[in-house]
C-alpha positions in Angstrom: -22.1 87.4 -12.7 -24.1 84.8 -11.5 -28.0 83.6 -12.4 -31.3 84.4 -11.4 -31.8 80.9 -10.5 -29.1 81.7 -7.3 -29.8 82.3 -4.2 -26.9 83.3 -1.5 -27.1 81.6 2.1 -24.7 82.4 5.2 -23.7 79.7 7.4 -22.4 81.0 10.9 -20.0 78.8 13.0 -18.0 79.6 16.0 -13.7 78.6 16.0 -12.1 77.4 18.6 -10.8 80.5 20.8 -6.6 79.9 19.7 -7.6 80.0 15.8 -6.4 83.4 14.3 -9.8 83.6 12.5 -11.7 83.9 15.6 -9.0 86.6 16.6 -9.8 88.5 14.1 -13.7 87.8 12.9 -14.8 86.5 16.2 -17.3 84.4 14.2 -16.5 81.5 11.5 -18.8 82.9 7.9 -19.7 80.2 5.0 -20.9 82.1 2.0 -22.4 79.8 -0.6 -24.1 80.9 -4.5 -26.9 77.4 -4.7 -28.7 77.1 -8.2 -32.5 76.7 -7.1 -32.9 75.0 -9.7 -30.8 71.9 -8.6 -28.8 72.6 -4.9 -25.8 72.6 -6.9 -23.1 74.4 -5.3 -22.1 77.3 -7.3 -19.4 79.0 -5.5 -18.4 80.2 -1.6 -16.0 81.4 0.1 -15.6 82.0 3.7 -14.0 84.4 6.7 -10.6 83.2 6.9 -7.0 85.1 7.7 -5.1 83.2 4.6 -6.5 83.0 0.8 -5.2 80.3 0.3 -7.8 78.9 2.9 -10.4 80.7 1.0 -9.3 79.0 -2.5 -9.2 75.6 -0.7 -12.4 76.1 1.0 -13.8 76.6 -2.3 -13.2 74.3 -3.5 -14.3 71.8 -0.9 -17.9 73.2 -1.4 -18.4 74.0 -5.1 -20.0 71.5 -7.5 -21.2 69.4 -4.5 -25.4 69.3 -3.8 -26.4 71.6 -0.2 -28.6 68.3 0.4 -25.7 66.3 -0.5 -24.4 67.2 4.0 -22.4 63.3 4.2 -20.5 63.6 1.3 -20.1 67.3 1.5 -18.9 66.8 5.3 -16.7 64.0 4.5 -14.8 66.4 1.6 -13.6 68.5 4.5 -13.1 65.8 7.0 -10.9 64.3 4.8 -8.8 67.4 2.9 -9.7 70.0 5.6 -7.4 69.3 8.2 -6.8 73.6 10.2 -8.2 73.8 13.3 -11.7 75.2 11.5 -12.6 71.7 9.7 -16.2 71.8 12.5 -16.3 74.8 12.0 -16.3 74.7 8.4 -18.8 71.6 9.0 -21.2 73.2 10.9 -21.7 76.6 9.7 -22.1 74.1 6.2 -25.3 73.1 8.0 -26.8 75.7 8.8 -26.4 77.3 5.8 -28.7 74.3 5.1 -31.1 74.5 7.4 -31.1 78.6 6.6 -31.5 76.8 2.9 -34.5 74.4 3.6 -37.0 76.8 6.0 -36.8 79.4 3.2 -37.5 77.3 0.4 -39.8 74.9 2.3 -43.3 75.1 0.7 -41.8 74.5 -2.8 
C-alpha cells in the first residue's frame, strides 16, 4: 500500500479531560506516513470517537511537509475547531521531533 521510501511515525499528546477521546483512549495519537525523500505527509490517522474526525484530520495533514510546522499548525488552528485542537498540534510536533531524531544523521 505504501512505497518503500515511506516511514511511519506516531506522535502523542493529552487531550482535555472532558474530551471523549481521553475517556476512551487516555492519550491522543496521530500516525503519519511520511515520504523520506522529501518529507511529504502521504497519509495520517488518529485516535478518535467519530469516523468523520479521522477523515478530517487526515485532510489537515496529507500533502503537507513534515518540516513545515507553521503551515500545519495554521491549518489545524484555522480548520479544526474541536476540543482536541491543541492535542493535534502537540502530537504533530511530537511526531516531527521523533522523525527528526531518527534521520538527523542523513
